[in-house]
N, C-alpha and C positions, 0 to 999 in steps of 0.2 A: 504494500500500500504506500503510495507516494505521500509526501508531506502535504501537497495540495489536496489530495483526497481526504486525508485525515482532517484537514481544516474545514472542508465543506461538510463533512459529517458532523463535526462539532458545531459548526455554524448553524446547521439545520436544527440541532438540539437547542441551541441558544435562542433562536427565533421562535421556537415552539413553547418556550417557558413563559407561562402567563400567570403563575401563582405569585401573589404578592404577600410577603410575610407580614404578620401582625405588627412586628417591631423590627427595626433595622439597626442592630447593634453595631456601632462604629467604634472600633478599637483605635486608640491614638497614642502615639509616643514620639519622643524626640530622639532622632538618630545622633550618634556620636559626632557627626559632622555639623550638627545644628539643624538639619532638615527635619521637617515635621512629616510623620508618616501616619496615614489613615488607612485602615483595613476593614473591609467587610468580607467575612468568610461566607462564600456562597457555593456550597458543594454540589449544587444541582447538576452541573455539567463540568467535565474535566478541562476547564479553560480558565485563563486568568487575563484580566485587563489591567494595565498599569498606565498611569498618567503622571508625568512630572511637570509641574508648573513653576516658572520663575517670573519675577517682575521684569520682563523684557519685551513687552508689547510695543506697539507703535508710539505710545505716549513717551517712550524713552528714546526715540530717535533724535539725534542731534539736528539742530536747525540746518535746513538745506539737504537733508538726507532722507526725505520721505520715501517710504518703501523699504528701508533698510532691514527692519525686523522681518518682514515677510520674505524678502529675498534670502536673508540668512537662513531662515527655516527651510526654504525651498532647496537651497544648495547643500543641505546636510546629506541628502541622498545621492549626491553626485560622485561618490567614491570615498574610499578610506585608505589610509596608510597602514602599513604593517604595524601591529600592536599586540602585545601580550601573547605572542606565539601564533597569532592569526595573520594570514597573508594580506598584502595589499589587494584591493579590488577596485576596478573602475565601476562606473554606475551600472553597467549591464551585469557585471559579475556580482555586484552587491544585490541587485534586484533578484538575480537568479538564486543567490544564497537564501534570501528570505522565502522565495517560492519553494525551494527544496525543503525548508523547515515547516512549511505550511503556517508560517507566522507573518505578522505584519508589524512594521515600525515606521513611524512618520513624525514630522514636526510641522507645526503651524504657529502663526502669530496673529493675535487679535489686538485690540486697542490696549489692553492691560497686560495680557499674559503671553509668554512664549511657552508653548506646550509641546511635550513629547509623549507619544502614545505607543505602547507595546501591547500586542495581543498574541497569545501563544497557548497551545495545549499544555497541560500540566504534566504530560508524559515525561518521566525522568530522563528519557532518551532525547527529548526535544527541548524542554524548558531551559536547562542550563546552557545549551548551545545558543538558544535565542537571546538569552540575557547577555551572554558573552559577545554576541554579534552586535547587540544594541550598545553595549559598553564600548566596543571598538568604534562604533559610529559616533558616539559622544566624545570619546577621548581623542580620536585621530581622524577627523574629517579631512579629506584631501584638498578641498577647495580648488579643483582644477580650473585654470583660467579659461581654457577653451570651452568648457561646458558653460561657464558663466557668460562668456561672449555670445554663445549660441542662444542661451535662454534669455539673455537681456534683449537680443534682437526680436525674439518671438514676443516677449512681454511688451516691448515698446510698440510693436506693430498692433498688438491687441488693444493697447491703450489708445492709440491713434484711431483705430476703427471704432472704439467705444464712443469717441467724441461725435460720431455721426448718429448717436441714439439720443433722443430727447430725455430719456430717463437718466442717462449719465449726466447730462447738462443740468437737469433739475436737482439731482442728488448733490452735485458739487456746489451749486449755488445755495442749496438749503444748508449744507454743512458750514459754509462760510457765514451765512446769516445767523445760525444758531450758536456756533462755537467761537466765532471771531478768530482770535489768534491762538486759542487753546489747541494742543496737539490732537484732540479728538476731531478737529475740523480739517486736518490735513489730508491730502490724498495724492497718490502717485501720479506723476505725469511722465511723458516720454523724456523730458529734460532731466527730471529727478532721477530716473532710472539710469540714464546715460552717465550721470555723475558718480554712480556707485561703483566701487571697486572691490576686488577680493580682499584687499587689505582692510577696507572698511568693515566687511563682514567678519573677518577674523577678530578685529578689535571689538566689535559689538558683541560677538559670541563670548570672548574671553571675559568681558566686563560683566555680563549679565548671567551667564551660565555658571552659577556658583552654588555648591551644595548647601552652604550655610543659609541661603535664602530660599531653598527649594521646598516645595511640598510634594509628597509622593502619595498618590492614592492608588490602592490595590484592591480590586474586587475579583473574587473568584475562588476556586477550589484550593486555597492554600491557607494554612494556619499562620500564627504569628512567626514561628520559626521559618516557615517557607517564605513569608513576606520579607523577613529580614535578609534571607539569602538572595532574594531578588534585588532588594534595595541596595545592599552593600556594594556590589560591583558597579551598579549604575551611578551611585553617588560618588564612588571613588573615581569614576571616569571624569566627573566634572569638578571634583573637589580641589584639584591643584590650582584652579584659576583664582583662588583667593576670594575675598569678600569686601571689595571696595564700597565705600559709602555711596549711596545714590542720592542725587539732588531731589528735593521736593518738587512735585509737579503742581502748578497752581490749580485752583478750582475753576470750574466753568462759571463765568460771570453771568448773572441774570440779565435778561434783556431790559433795557431802560425804556424802549418804545417799540411800537409795531414797525415791521419792515415789509414792504410789498414790492416784489421784483417780478417784472414781466419780461420774458426773454423771447424774441422772435425765433421761430424754428419751423421749417416747412415739414409738416407731419400730419398724418390723418387724425391723430389724437393729441390733445393737449395734456401735458403732465402737470398735476397739481400736488404740491406738498405744503402742508401747513403745520407749524409746531413751534416749539421753544425748548430751552433746556429743561429737563425733567428732574429726575432724582438719582442719587447714588444708591447702590444696592443695599447699603446698610441703613437706609432711611427708615424711621419707625413707621411710616405710613405705607410701607411696601404692600402689605396685604390688601388694605382697602383700595389702594390705587390699582392693584392687579385686578381686583374684582370690578372696580369701576370702569376700567378700560375694557374689560371683557364685555360689559354691557354696552358701552359706548360704541366701540368699533372693533373689538377683538374677537368676536364670536361669529364672524362670517355673516351668513344670511339672516341670523336672528338679531343682529346688533341694531342699536338705535340709528346709527348713521346709514346703514343699509336700508332700513325702513323708510327714512326720510328722503335719501338721495336717489336710491334705485327704485324701490317699490312704489312710492307715491309719485315720483316725478320722472323716472326713467332717464336720469342724467348720466348714468354710468352702469357698467356691468358689475363693478365691484368697488367698494371703498373700505378702508381699514384704518385702524389706529393702533399704536403700540408705544410703550415705554421701552427704552434701552438702557437700563441702569448699569453702571459700572463702578469702578473705584471713584469716579467723579460723576457729576450729573450728566447722564446720557440723554439724548433727545427724546422728547415726546413728539410723535409724528402722526399726522393724518395724511393719507395718500389716496389718489384716485386718478383715473384718466377719463376724459370726456371729449365730445366733439368740440373743436376750437370755438365755434360760435356759442357754445353753452357754458364756457369756462366761467364767466362772471356770475352766471346764475348758480352754478355748482358751488363756487366759493361762498356766495351769499348763504346758501342753504346749509353748508357745513358750519359756517360761523354761527348761524342762528341755532342750529341743533346743539352745538357745543355750549353756547351761552345758556341755553335753556337747561341743559343737563347739569351744568355747574350750579345754576340757581336752584333747581328743584331736586336734583339727585335722581336716583332710579326709583321706579315704582316698586311696591312690595312684590308684584308678580315678576318683574324683571330680576329683582334681587334673588328671589327664591329659585327661579329658573337657572340663574348663573351658579348659585350654590350647588344645586342638584347636579348640573353638568360637570362642574369642576371636582366636586367630591366623588361622584360616581366614576369619573374618569381618572382619578388619581393613580389607580393601579397601573394604568397604561403608561404612566410616566416612569415607572421603575420595573417594567416587565422584562428586562433583559440586562445582562451584565453591563453592556455598553451604556444603557440609559442610567443604570444605577451608578456607574462610574461618573457620568456627567453630573449627576445630582450630588454625589458625595464630594466631587471636586469643587462644585459650587459652594457647598457648605464650608469646606476647608478654606477656599480662597477668600471668601467673604467673612470669615470669622463667625459664622452662624453657630447656634447651639448644636451639640452633637445629636440631640433628639429632634432636630428640625423636621426631618422627614416623618417622624412618628407623630408630630403635633400639627402637621401641615393642614390636614382636613379640619381639625378643630379651630385653627386660626381662621379658616374660611367660614365655618359654620356659625361662629359667634358674632360675625359682623352685622351691623344694623344699617338701615338706609342712611341714618344720620352719620354714622362712621364713614360711609362711602362719600356722601355729599361733602362733608367737611374736609376730608382728605383731598378730594379733587379740587375743591376751592382753594386749599392751601397751596397745592402744587401747580395749578394751571391758571393762567391769566388771559382770558379771551381777548382783551384789549392790547396785549403785548405779544402777538404771535408773528413769526416769520411766515410770509406767504410767497411761494414761488410758483409761477405759472409759465410753463415753457410751451410755446406753440399756439397760443390763443390768437384768435382773430382780432386785429387792432380795433 
């Protein structure tokens, strides 16, 4: 049986696991390196998922180096140098080694986090080899210049092509309006990518990939000793980089006034984005805002915005709203597309609907429907190792209580209409929104 076949069998078992435990005990301890380790023992399938997070997202990019975090993550799979008895491999040989093991390893970067994820069977003939290969990739990335030159040209071409889409233009204008000079509002351009070098990636990686600041989340069929055996070589691989102090990142400034930006664009549909800085993830109103947004525009065809904008007036096929909380105040955003000649009417209806919702809050029927949907659907949020990993990583990264997942449904159940109304009023200001319309008829 090949490694790939073993992986597919285990993956099928993982996808079929739907039983949600009554409680999710999260074990937590501090590694000798200073890293924080979180473990959920999930013996249902012979698989383990591992995620390492460090404070190395795009908010840490130096000025003028937008895109550095993402490109650094992307280039980690481009090859490895010889390390700890393992041979050097180019990108093709490295990919083949992972396929042979039936395991997966990858890196990504968001606004706040630089993340590494490993998935492997727990078979003793496979797991130690997968961990060793992941440690080699962490400790000795090759950073081949030729691969970066190739990938940079591809990415640059993709960015240039994206500028032909109204959604891209709207998103960039919205980010500028909501975030101003904050790092959350930066976005890659062909020029910023062309300015990045392999030396920049190496320096960024060495500065931020430090075991002392890492959190390691492990979910799967391993006990504490097994988790320690996984964490030790991975943390040793990034430990030598040291632990330099990181500069504080400023908070997102609230909007002082409304901003309305109309951008011409020849397109069949006008893109509309309306919003403002929202909340950080640790905000005490997270749950009432989560439920309030679900009712306003986060529940698809049953939302208040859909009822007013689509069902009653036929101005769009779909409209949504969401909060994007992070370490800092992520954006609250309402988005939709409509015919260019209907853009002004659509904006008016959205604003009126939002204002009325902030003034009155949800009805009892809307609140109960939202509670029923969210509470009854909670099991689907943790019905696989990967989903559970994501949730525990969220708990760890945001410093939430270790019983957060056990009390999630109760946090929703006990909310009142007034809780939701007051929280939405505190967070949102209908008279101080950024409105971006791209492609409307003059």
